N, C-alpha and C positions, 0 to 999 in steps of 0.2 A: 160855768156854774157859779152861782153866788155862794158866798160863805153863809153859814147859818145866821150870823149876826146881821149881815147886810140884808138877807132875806127877811128877817124879823123887822128890820128898820123899814123896809118897803111896806110890809103888812101894817106896821104901826102907823105909818103915814096915811095909808088907806083908811084905817079906822078913825084917825083924826078927821079926815075929810068927810067920813060918813057921820061924824058927830057923836061917836061912841065915847064913853068915859074912859079914863085911864085904867080904872079897876076892871071894867068890862073887857077892855083891850088886853090887859094882863091875863085875865081868865081865858080868853080865846087863845092867846099865844101859848099859855101853859097847856091847854088842851091839845094843841097841835104839836108843840115841840117837846113837851114833857120835861125831862131832865136837861135838855139842851136849851131851854127857854132862858131868856134874859132875866135877871133878877127884877123883883118888883120895883126897886129903886131905879134901875136902869130904864125900865119901861116908863116910869114917871118922868125921868129926866128927858128922854127922847120925845115922849108925848108932848111935853112942854115946849121943846124946841120946834117941833112941827106945828104946834098950835100957834106959835109966835111967827110962823111964816117961813121957817127954814125949809129949803127944797132939797138940799144935798142929803144923801142917805149915808154917806161914809163919814168916818171920823176925820176931824181936822188933823193935819200933821202937827206933831208936838216937838219942840226942841229938846235936845238932850240925848243921852245914851239910849241905844235900842234896848228893849226889854229882854232880848235873847242873847245869850252868851255862848251858844253852841256853835263852835267853829271846828274845823278839822284839827287845828292845833290843840284845842281843849280836849277833843275826843281822844286824840293820841296820848295826851298827857294823862288823862284819867285811865286809859288802858294800861299805861306803864305803871301807874301807882297800884292798880289792882293786881298786875302781874308780880309786883314786888312783895305784896302782902296778900296771900291767898285767902285770908279771913275777910277781906273786903269784897264787896260786890257792887255792881253798877246799880 
């Protein structure tokens, strides 16, 4: 199953190939995905990429640290901190 973002990228690419405008494409995506829709800025950015000939629908890999810091060690550490001070919550 495709993620919602990738699914929207596929639909965006389809709208570009149909000759739709970026605003019309955003309106269609918003109608289908509601609150899960990409932002208007993201739609414009991806629309431009596809119009320039990009075929890949996924994001390019980026160097640097991953954006997620949820590890078993961090979860355990947070649990210990919460147990030490009952006024804290997760």
